[in-house]
C-alpha positions as CSV (number, residue, x, y, z in Angstrom):
1,M,9.6,1.2,-2.5
2,P,6.8,0.3,-5.0
3,Y,3.9,-1.4,-3.2
4,G,0.9,-4.2,-5.0
5,M,-2.7,-2.4,-5.1
6,T,-3.8,-6.6,-4.3
7,G,-3.6,-8.2,-0.7
8,F,-5.1,-9.9,2.2
9,G,-4.9,-8.2,5.5
10,R,-6.5,-10.1,9.6
11,G,-6.4,-8.3,12.9
12,T,-8.4,-9.4,15.9
13,A,-7.9,-7.7,19.2
14,A,-10.2,-9.4,22.5
15,H,-13.1,-7.4,24.2
16,P,-14.2,-8.2,27.8
17,G,-17.7,-8.4,26.2
18,G,-15.5,-10.6,22.8
19,A,-13.8,-10.8,19.9
20,V,-12.9,-7.6,17.6
21,T,-12.0,-9.0,13.6
22,V,-11.2,-6.9,10.8
23,E,-10.3,-8.3,7.5
24,L,-9.3,-6.6,4.6
25,K,-9.1,-7.1,1.0
26,S,-7.9,-4.7,-1.9
27,V,-7.7,-4.8,-5.8
28,N,-6.3,-2.9,-8.3
29,N,-8.2,0.9,-9.1
30,R,-6.8,4.2,-10.1
31,F,-8.3,6.2,-7.3
32,L,-8.6,5.0,-3.0
33,K,-11.9,3.4,-2.9
34,I,-12.7,2.2,0.6
35,S,-16.1,-0.6,1.1
36,T,-17.0,-1.4,5.1
37,R,-19.2,-3.7,6.3
38,L,-19.5,-3.0,10.2
39,P,-21.8,-3.5,13.0
40,D,-24.2,-1.6,14.3
41,V,-22.7,-1.1,17.3
42,F,-19.1,0.3,15.1
43,N,-21.6,2.6,12.2
44,E,-20.3,6.2,14.1
45,L,-16.4,5.3,14.0
46,E,-17.0,4.1,10.3
47,S,-15.2,7.8,9.1
48,E,-12.5,7.3,11.4
49,L,-12.3,4.0,10.1
50,E,-12.0,5.0,7.0
51,G,-9.6,7.8,7.6
52,R,-6.7,5.2,9.5
53,I,-7.3,3.4,6.3
54,R,-5.9,6.3,3.9
55,A,-3.3,7.3,6.1
56,K,-2.2,4.5,4.6
57,L,-2.7,3.4,1.4
58,A,-2.9,6.0,-2.2
59,R,-4.4,3.5,-4.0
60,G,-6.9,0.7,-5.0
61,S,-10.2,-1.0,-3.9
62,V,-10.3,-1.8,-0.7
63,Y,-12.8,-4.2,0.7
64,C,-13.1,-3.8,4.8
65,Q,-15.1,-6.2,6.8
66,V,-15.5,-6.2,10.7
67,Q,-16.9,-8.4,12.9
68,F,-17.4,-9.0,16.9
69,D,-17.7,-12.0,18.4
70,R,-20.0,-11.8,21.5
71,K,-18.7,-13.8,24.2
72,Q,-22.3,-15.7,25.9
73,R,-22.4,-13.6,29.2
74,G,-25.5,-11.1,30.8
75,V,-28.1,-13.2,29.0
76,R,-31.3,-13.4,30.8
77,Y,-34.3,-16.3,29.8
78,T,-37.8,-14.8,30.1
79,L,-41.0,-17.2,29.7
80,N,-43.7,-15.3,27.0
81,E,-46.8,-15.9,28.9
82,D,-49.2,-14.2,26.6
83,L,-48.8,-16.0,24.2
84,I,-48.5,-19.5,27.0
85,R,-52.2,-18.5,28.2
86,E,-53.1,-18.4,24.5
87,W,-52.3,-21.6,22.9
88,L,-51.8,-23.7,26.3
89,P,-56.0,-23.8,25.9
90,R,-56.0,-24.7,22.5
91,L,-53.4,-26.8,22.0
92,E,-55.6,-28.8,25.1
93,T,-58.9,-28.6,23.2
94,L,-57.6,-30.1,20.1
95,A,-55.2,-33.0,22.0
96,K,-58.7,-33.9,23.5
97,D,-60.6,-33.8,19.7
98,L,-58.0,-35.8,18.7
99,G,-58.3,-38.4,21.1
100,K,-54.4,-37.7,22.5
101,S,-52.5,-36.6,25.8
102,A,-52.9,-32.6,26.1
103,P,-49.1,-31.3,25.2
104,G,-46.3,-31.4,28.5
105,L,-44.7,-28.2,29.9
106,E,-41.3,-29.0,28.2
107,Q,-43.5,-29.6,24.2
108,V,-44.2,-26.1,25.3
109,L,-41.5,-24.5,26.6
110,A,-39.8,-25.3,23.0
111,M,-42.1,-24.2,21.2
112,P,-40.8,-20.8,19.2
113,G,-41.2,-17.9,20.5
114,I,-41.8,-19.3,24.0
115,V,-38.8,-18.5,26.1
116,I,-37.4,-15.4,24.7
117,E,-33.7,-14.6,25.4
118,E,-32.3,-11.2,25.9
119,S,-28.9,-10.0,25.7
120,E,-27.1,-7.6,27.6
121,K,-26.8,-4.4,25.0
122,L,-23.6,-3.4,23.7
123,T,-22.8,-0.6,24.6
124,L,-19.6,1.3,22.8
125,D,-17.4,2.4,24.6
126,D,-12.8,3.2,25.6
127,D,-12.1,0.1,25.2
128,L,-13.9,-1.6,22.8
129,K,-13.2,1.1,20.2
130,Q,-9.3,0.8,20.8
131,A,-9.5,-2.9,19.9
132,L,-11.7,-2.2,16.8
133,M,-9.0,0.6,16.3
134,G,-6.2,-2.6,17.5
135,A,-7.4,-5.2,15.0
136,L,-7.4,-2.8,12.3
137,D,-3.9,-1.3,12.5
138,D,-2.9,-5.6,12.2
139,A,-5.1,-5.9,9.6
140,L,-3.1,-2.7,7.9
141,D,0.1,-4.4,9.4
142,G,-0.4,-7.7,6.7
143,L,-2.8,-5.7,4.1
144,I,0.7,-4.1,3.4
145,E,3.0,-6.2,4.2
146,M,2.1,-8.2,0.7
147,R,1.5,-5.0,-1.2
148,A,4.7,-4.9,-0.4
149,N,5.4,-8.0,-1.6
150,E,3.7,-7.9,-4.8
151,G,5.9,-4.9,-5.0
152,A,8.9,-6.5,-4.6
153,A,7.8,-9.2,-7.8
154,L,6.7,-6.3,-10.2
155,L,9.8,-4.0,-9.4
156,K,11.9,-7.2,-10.3
157,D,10.2,-8.3,-13.4
158,M,9.7,-3.9,-14.7
159,T,13.6,-4.0,-14.3
160,T,14.1,-6.7,-16.6
161,R,12.2,-5.6,-19.1
162,V,13.2,-1.7,-19.2
163,A,16.8,-3.3,-19.5
164,L,15.7,-5.5,-22.2
165,V,14.4,-2.1,-23.7
166,A,17.4,-0.3,-23.0
167,T,19.6,-3.0,-25.1
168,H,17.0,-3.4,-27.8
169,A,17.0,0.3,-27.8
170,Q,21.5,0.3,-28.0
171,E,20.8,-2.2,-31.3
172,V,18.8,0.8,-33.2
173,D,20.8,3.2,-32.9
174,K,23.5,0.6,-33.7
175,R,21.6,-0.8,-36.9
176,A,20.4,2.8,-37.7
177,P,23.7,5.1,-39.5
178,Q,24.4,1.6,-41.5
179,I,20.5,1.6,-43.5
180,V,21.3,5.3,-45.1
181,G,24.8,4.0,-46.8
182,E,22.8,0.7,-47.6
183,Y,20.1,2.9,-49.1
184,R,23.1,4.6,-51.0
185,D,24.2,1.4,-52.4
186,K,21.6,0.2,-53.5
187,L,20.2,2.8,-54.6
188,K,23.4,3.6,-57.1
189,A,23.5,-0.1,-58.4
190,R,19.4,0.8,-59.3
191,I,20.8,4.2,-61.2
192,D,23.9,2.4,-62.9
193,K,21.7,-0.5,-64.6
194,L,18.8,2.2,-65.6
195,M,21.6,4.1,-66.7
196,A,23.8,1.3,-68.6
197,D,19.6,0.5,-70.4
198,S,19.3,4.1,-71.1
199,G,21.9,5.6,-72.0
200,M,21.3,8.8,-69.1
201,K,23.2,10.6,-67.5
202,L,22.5,11.4,-63.8
203,E,24.5,14.1,-61.8
204,P,26.1,13.1,-58.9
205,A,24.4,16.2,-56.9
206,D,21.1,14.2,-57.7
207,L,22.3,11.0,-55.8
208,I,23.6,12.5,-53.1
209,K,20.3,14.7,-52.5
210,E,18.0,11.5,-53.0
211,V,20.1,10.0,-50.2
212,A,19.9,13.0,-48.3
213,F,15.9,13.0,-48.5
214,F,16.3,9.8,-47.2
215,A,18.1,10.3,-44.7
216,D,15.8,12.9,-43.4
217,R,13.5,10.9,-43.6
218,C,13.8,8.0,-42.0
219,D,16.5,9.7,-39.0
220,I,15.6,8.2,-35.9
221,T,18.2,9.6,-32.8
222,E,16.2,11.5,-31.5
223,E,13.9,9.5,-30.6
224,T,16.0,6.4,-29.3
225,T,18.1,9.6,-27.4
226,R,14.5,9.8,-26.1
227,L,13.6,6.9,-25.3
228,A,17.4,6.0,-23.8
229,H,16.2,8.6,-21.1
230,H,13.0,7.2,-21.0
231,C,14.1,4.0,-19.1
232,E,16.6,5.6,-17.5
233,Q,13.6,7.9,-15.8
234,F,11.7,4.4,-15.5
235,Q,14.4,2.8,-13.5
236,K,15.4,5.8,-10.9
237,S,11.4,5.7,-10.7
238,I,11.2,2.0,-9.4
239,E,14.0,2.5,-7.0
240,G,12.3,5.7,-5.7
241,E,9.9,6.0,-2.4
242,G,5.7,6.7,-2.5
243,E,3.4,5.8,-5.1
244,V,5.0,6.3,-8.3
245,G,2.1,4.1,-10.5
246,R,1.1,7.1,-12.1
247,R,4.6,8.3,-12.9
248,L,5.4,4.7,-14.0
249,D,3.2,4.7,-16.8
250,F,3.4,8.3,-17.9
251,I,6.7,7.0,-18.1
252,A,6.0,3.8,-19.5
253,Q,3.2,5.6,-22.2
254,E,6.3,8.1,-23.3
255,M,8.5,4.2,-24.4
256,L,5.5,3.3,-26.0
257,R,5.4,6.5,-28.3
258,E,9.1,7.1,-29.1
259,T,8.8,3.4,-30.0
260,N,5.5,3.2,-31.9
261,T,7.8,6.9,-33.6
262,I,11.2,3.7,-34.4
263,A,8.7,1.2,-36.1
264,S,7.2,4.0,-38.5
265,K,10.2,5.6,-39.8
266,A,12.0,2.3,-39.9
267,N,12.3,1.8,-43.9
268,D,14.5,-1.7,-42.9
269,A,13.6,-5.4,-42.0
270,E,15.6,-5.1,-39.1
271,L,14.4,-2.5,-37.6
272,A,11.1,-3.2,-37.8
273,T,12.1,-6.8,-35.5
274,I,13.5,-4.8,-33.2
275,A,10.9,-2.6,-32.6
276,V,8.5,-4.9,-32.0
277,A,10.4,-6.4,-29.5
278,M,10.1,-3.7,-27.6
279,K,7.0,-2.4,-27.9
280,S,6.3,-6.3,-26.8
281,E,8.0,-5.6,-23.5
282,I,6.7,-2.4,-23.4
283,E,2.7,-3.4,-23.8
284,K,3.9,-5.9,-20.9
285,I,5.1,-2.9,-18.4
286,K,2.3,-1.2,-19.0
287,E,0.3,-4.1,-17.4
288,Q,2.6,-4.8,-14.6
289,V,2.4,-0.5,-14.2
290,Q,-1.4,-0.8,-13.4
291,N,-1.0,-3.4,-10.5
292,L,1.3,-0.3,-8.9
293,E,-0.1,1.6,-6.4
C-alpha cells in the first residue's frame, strides 16, 4: 500500500537519569532529507539515528528532535566564597554610607552567582543509548502509521479519479468514429450546394480523398488505446507495495500527454469537452501523487 509523506510521531523511554523523548515530523520532498536536533550527550549517535530513519522511510523531509528531561538527582551546591569576600565589604560600606542596615546572610546568598549548582555530568552509556533508540522506534511507528493513513486516503481519491478518466476515455472511443461520418455528411452538403449554385461537378473520388485525409488527421485510436493502458497500469501500481510515488508520477504525466494530443486532434466540440474533463482529473491526480512516498 502506498504511504503518504506527511506525518508526526512521538516516543518516550525511561532512563535512570530521566526520560528521553523523540519527536518526528515529515512533509513532502522528492528525496529523503533528515534534519536533527540533539542534546550534546547524543551527538555521537546522530549518524546511527539517521540510519535508523532511512531504513524505514524513503522520501520526505524529516525533522527529528530529541529531548532529555533529567531527574533532579546527583546535584551539589557550593558557595562562591571569593565572590562573597569581594562583595560583602562593599555592601557593608555602602549600607553604612546610606545609613542602612548591612545585608544579612540570607540576602547575600540570594544574589546571582553566590550559590552554584553543580549537576552530575550525564554520560552516554548503553542504557541511555537503548532508551534513545527505543523512543525513536516508537516515534517512527507513530509517524509511519500517520503516513499510512494519508496514503490510504490518497489511494481512495486517486482510484476514483483514474476510474473517471477511464470512463471518459471510453466516451472518446465511442464518439470518435461518429466524427468522420458527420464531417463527410456536412462536407457533401456544402459541396452539393456549391455545385448547385455554380454548376460545377465534383468527382466522388475527390470527396472520398478529402474525407480520408480528415479521418487520418483526427485519428486518435492510438492515443485512446495508450490512455486506457496507462489507466490500468496506474491502478495496478497503486495496489502494489513499496515506493510507488515516482512511478505513479511518470504514468500520470503520460496520461496527461495522451490527453493533450487527443484535445489537439479533436475537431469536435463534444470531444474537446471530454478532453478538458480528463485533463482536470489527471491534473488533480498529479497533485495527489506528489504526496506519496
